[in-house]
N, C-alpha and C positions, 0 to 999 in steps of 0.2 A: 613660410617662415623664413626670416630673415638669418642669414648667416655670415658671419666673417671670418674669413681664414688667415688675411694679413695680421701681423707679420709673422705667421708661422712659415718657415720657409721651405717645409717638404709637404708640397701638396696633397701625395696620397697619403702620407701619414695624418694631414689634417681632416682628409676626407673619410679616413677610417675612425678617428678620435669622433668627428661630428656624427656618423652613421651609428657609431657604437652608443652615441648620447641617446640620437632618437629612437633608437630600439629599445634602450632602456627605458626611455620614457613612453614610449608607446605599449610595452609589455608588462614594465612594473608599476610606474606610476598610473598612468590610465589603465592597462589592462586590468591589473589587482585593485584600482580605484582606490590607491593609496592618497590620492588627493584629489578631490571630487570635483575640483574648481580647476585642473588642469586641461581637459579635455576641450572645453569650450575655446579656451585661448588656443590651444594646438589646431583645433580643427580651423578657426578662424585666421590662422598664421600670425598669430599676435607675439609669438616667442623669438627672441634673437637668442641664436645660438653663436655666442661670442668666443673663439678660441684664440686664446693667448700664447704666445712663445713666452713670457715672463718667466725667470729664472732665479729671480729675488723676492724678497719679501718687497722691499722698494719698487720693483716693477711692477708687482703685481697691485701695489696700491694706487700705483699711476695708470694700471689699466682699469680698476677699479672706479677712480674717479672718472676717468672718461666716459665709462659706461653708465655712471650714474648721471654725469650730464649730458647725455645722448639720451638716455632715458625720461629725464625731465624735460627736453625740450621736444620729444616724440610726441604726437597725436596718440592718444591712447588705444584709439580705434585700430590705430595701425601696428602700434608697439605697446605691449600691456607689460611683460615680462623680459628679463634677460637671464640666461644661464651663461655666468662666465665662467669656461672651462679652462682649467690651468695645470695641464699634465707635467708641467717640468717644474713645477715650483708647490711646497706644502704637501709631498707625496707621503710623509709622515704625519700621522693624523694628531698626534699630539702638538707637532710643530703648528699644524691646521688650526686646531683646537684655540690656540693661545695666539695665533694672527687674527682669529675672529673680532677679538678685543680691538686689535688696530685697526679692523675695516669697521666696526662700529664706530670707533673714534673718528675715524675718518669721516662717516656719515654724519655725524654731531658737527664736527667741524665744519663741513659745507654746508651746513643748515638745513640738512636733508632729515633730521630726526622726525618721524610723525609723517613724512611723507615717502619715506623707501625703509623697506627693511629686507635685511638680509639672513636668507635660510641657508643653512648648511648642510652639504653633500659630499659625502666622500667615501671612497671604496671600504676604507676600514672603519667607519664611523663605527662609534661606541657610544651609548649612553652612559652617564654616569652611575655606577654601581652595577653595571653589567658584565657580564663575562664577554671576551671578543666574539668566540662563536655562539652568542644568544642570538637566536632568529630574528629577535625585534630588532636589533640594530639594522636590520637589511632593511628597513622602510627608510633609512636615510642614506641608503650606500648606492654611490654611483660608480658608472667606471670608471671616471676621473675625477680629482678634487674638483669642485665646481660651488660657486658663490651664487645662488640664485636671488636675484634682485626683484624684490616685489614692490608695487605701488599699494601705499597703504589704502589710497581709497578703493582699489581691487578689491582688497581683503574685506574690507568694510561690506562691499556690495556683495561679494560670496558668501560672507557670513550671514549676511541678513538672507539670502536667499537659502541657506543651508542650516535650518533653525538648530541642528543638533551637533554644531560645528565642534563644540568641547569634547565630543564623544568619536571625534576622528583618529586621534591618537589610538586609545583604546580597542577601535575596531579594527585599526591596521594592525596591531599587535596580535590580535585574534587572527587576522588574516594569514599572516606570516606563520603563524603557530600551525594553522591547518594545512599550509602549504608544505612546510620543514623544508629543510636543507636540501633534501632529494628534489623537492618540487622544485625549488628556487634553481637549482641547478638545470632541471628538464625546461624549466624557462627560456633557457639560454640556446638548446639544442634546436631549435624549429628554425 
């Protein structure tokens, strides 16, 4: 797994944030099989955990541009996907939600539409029309605000290998409903 700590100033805090994110990926995303494609890139160490100290939307956009360009020039066999973790900015989900339009606009401006896709993950993630405490929201709840940068070509290969890809969301909601809030809480006690 690739990781980036700079320019995060507090090494201990950075290590904790990265450890929390890896634990979430292992226990929730892979452990609950919320993303059937995540395990292979995790095992092959093709995920970059990029932690930024960005404190404003503009700083985060600059970091996003840097990470997209890095991903563009990386060999997919070495680096397939990036988690851009930004704990200092976009902590409020509504701000984050509106920021996603800026992130998508930047992707288009850089000519990456159809090349990269940004998946949204946030500790307060809330699907439209749901209540804040709806357990289905937890399918996209990460420990810190995170932009998941994905290669469209990797998504295409994964979907081709997983014929029921359209059913993933529904299956994830069922998984979360079986687990419930208490099961989610216990997931983090071990």
